[in-house]
KOLSE-171166 format. One line per 8 residues: number of its first residue (from 1); for each residue x, y, z of C-alpha. Coordinates in pm, whole numbers, m for minus. Layout:
# residues N
NUM> X Y Z  ...
This chain:
# residues 240
1> 47 11 4  145 281 m109  191 613 114  m145 758 m91  m389 497 31  m206 534 422  m285 850 469  m705 774 426
9> m678 463 637  m467 640 900  m696 891 876  m1018 662 891  m821 526 1207  m748 782 1389  m1094 908 1370  m1282 623 1470
17> m1282 743 1876  m1530 997 1694  m1707 769 1450  m1760 557 1817  m1888 849 1950  m2137 965 1699  m2242 631 1552  m2191 369 1784
25> m2548 384 1889  m2612 327 1518  m2340 82 1522  m2585 m156 1779  m2909 m39 1632  m2984 m374 1505  m3245 m553 1579  m3005 m940 1687
33> m3121 m1224 1924  m2819 m1369 1942  m2440 m1344 1942  m2408 m1444 1583  m2668 m1247 1482  m2578 m943 1573  m2253 m979 1447  m2413 m1059 1117
41> m2587 m747 1127  m2326 m541 1227  m2095 m664 937  m2393 m601 755  m2453 m250 885  m2072 m155 771  m2067 m308 443  m2371 m55 347
49> m2172 234 480  m1876 136 290  m2055 79 m81  m2181 448 m23  m1883 589 47  m1705 390 m211  m1968 483 m450  m1914 854 m366
57> m1545 795 m422  m1609 710 m737  m1816 968 m831  m1600 1234 m689  m1279 1031 m811  m1432 1032 m1170  m1572 1396 m1240  m1249 1544 m1066
65> m1071 1329 m1338  m1325 1450 m1624  m1275 1821 m1538  m877 1722 m1520  m873 1629 m1812  m982 1985 m2010  m673 2116 m2104  m780 2443 m2010
73> m837 2298 m1637  m498 2060 m1633  m320 2309 m1406  m658 2400 m1142  m680 2023 m1105  m316 2008 m1020  m376 2249 m779  m694 2111 m645
81> m488 1776 m534  m192 1980 m385  m495 2188 m156  m601 1828 m55  m214 1752 22  m170 2082 213  m523 2018 389  m416 1675 463
89> m89 1790 605  m288 1979 837  m524 1722 951  m223 1567 1060  m33 1762 1243  m349 1863 1400  m420 1496 1472  m75 1443 1593
97> m138 1770 1886  m470 1640 1958  m647 1834 1785  m981 1713 1722  m1283 1917 1578  m1476 1875 1296  m1813 2080 1401  m1770 2342 1103
105> m1729 2051 849  m2010 1858 993  m2260 2100 895  m2234 2025 502  m2394 1757 434  m2665 1841 722  m2896 1930 390  m2843 1572 188
113> m2909 1397 553  m3219 1576 569  m3353 1414 238  m3217 1076 334  m3333 1054 722  m3669 947 636  m3567 647 490  m3360 559 709
121> m3604 563 990  m3801 298 875  m3507 94 823  m3382 195 1213  m3348 m182 1411  m3289 m388 1093  m3328 m732 1198  m3246 m899 845
129> m2857 m831 622  m3041 m750 360  m3209 m447 575  m2928 m379 762  m2700 m328 399  m3046 m36 284  m2990 99 623  m2586 116 677
137> m2620 246 301  m2842 548 423  m2613 569 719  m2301 674 516  m2517 976 428  m2488 1102 809  m2322 1417 817  m1927 1369 903
145> m1642 1638 866  m1376 1305 851  m1594 1204 538  m1637 1520 335  m1235 1520 411  m1150 1222 270  m1379 1318 m50  m1122 1565 m73
153> m877 1350 m82  m1090 1115 m353  m1160 1442 m608  m774 1497 m564  m677 1117 m627  m663 1149 m1023  m970 874 m1147  m1229 711 m1052
161> m1137 373 m901  m870 575 m706  m1111 844 m559  m1352 448 m460  m1042 278 m323  m973 609 m104  m1289 606 60  m1281 231 66
169> m923 275 275  m1091 549 476  m1418 330 568  m1175 47 646  m983 250 893  m1288 330 1077  m1431 m58 1092  m1205 m137 1450
177> m1427 106 1650  m1782 78 1518  m1758 m308 1452  m1644 m379 1816  m1875 m247 2122  m1902 m216 2473  m1548 m263 2674  m1365 m372 2388
185> m1429 m40 2209  m1350 198 2518  m1047 23 2515  m959 117 2148  m1059 438 2221  m846 461 2485  m558 330 2284  m621 562 1975
193> m671 850 2214  m285 762 2377  m54 1019 2301  197 835 2137  m15 629 1921  m246 979 1812  146 1135 1673  247 835 1476
201> m119 826 1314  m111 1213 1267  234 1197 1099  147 904 849  m156 1130 760  99 1401 741  364 1179 502  63 1096 294
209> m60 1522 217  313 1536 162  301 1275 m130  m13 1515 m290  221 1791 m262  463 1663 m461  317 1462 m736  66 1843 m775
217> 386 2085 m718  676 1894 m860  885 2219 m844  871 2237 m492  1059 1928 m472  1272 1914 m744  1140 1617 m890  1115 1799 m1259
225> 1400 1947 m1213  1622 1591 m1184  1381 1409 m1433  1431 1655 m1718  1783 1646 m1634  1799 1263 m1643  1634 1297 m1950  1853 1514 m2127
233> 2147 1278 m1993  1969 948 m2156  1904 1070 m2484  2226 1247 m2553  2368 1133 m2917  2701 973 m2852  3000 1121 m3009  3158 1032 m3365
């Protein structure tokens, strides 16, 4: 897995404490009568949520890629990826020092959630895997600043496939805190909150941001200069 995928995965894992506090009730809402059924319904719920994330990443990455292929907008698209990298670096460094407030970003998707919520309420407390997948897919629309940050990375990823994988990696990172329940989940959130763990994950997220910046603005890192020098050297015609 390249650093590009490591960033969304680490971001999802590091934000899973936020996810657990915000979505823990939803994750445990399935009408299960046994441990086995609870496990199946929990997996189905999260499968539906990841399907929504992955589809959104596919759309964001695909549309952004089409826009980036327009010659007049190519440089603008490169700048979008660079800005996404800057935001990822900022998120990672903020995470490393313990700043984790996403309340402003959470409000972005509120209008969409108001449209989706009535349908989600009809499927609340799912008792079958199919209903759980449907409920989980609607759960994926719940307003969340972390999700919107990841979608920004998906849009800057360069293709529909990369956008989908970006969101899949992010969603996979959130799974441990949402699949585990009770004291196990509390211990996991406590582990994530440790300064050393938080700093390590935050720096991994920041590293992914630097990779995005380097690919968007290579002149800053001297990559283009090096590439041009190598190209000239390798294509120098031999003397007589």
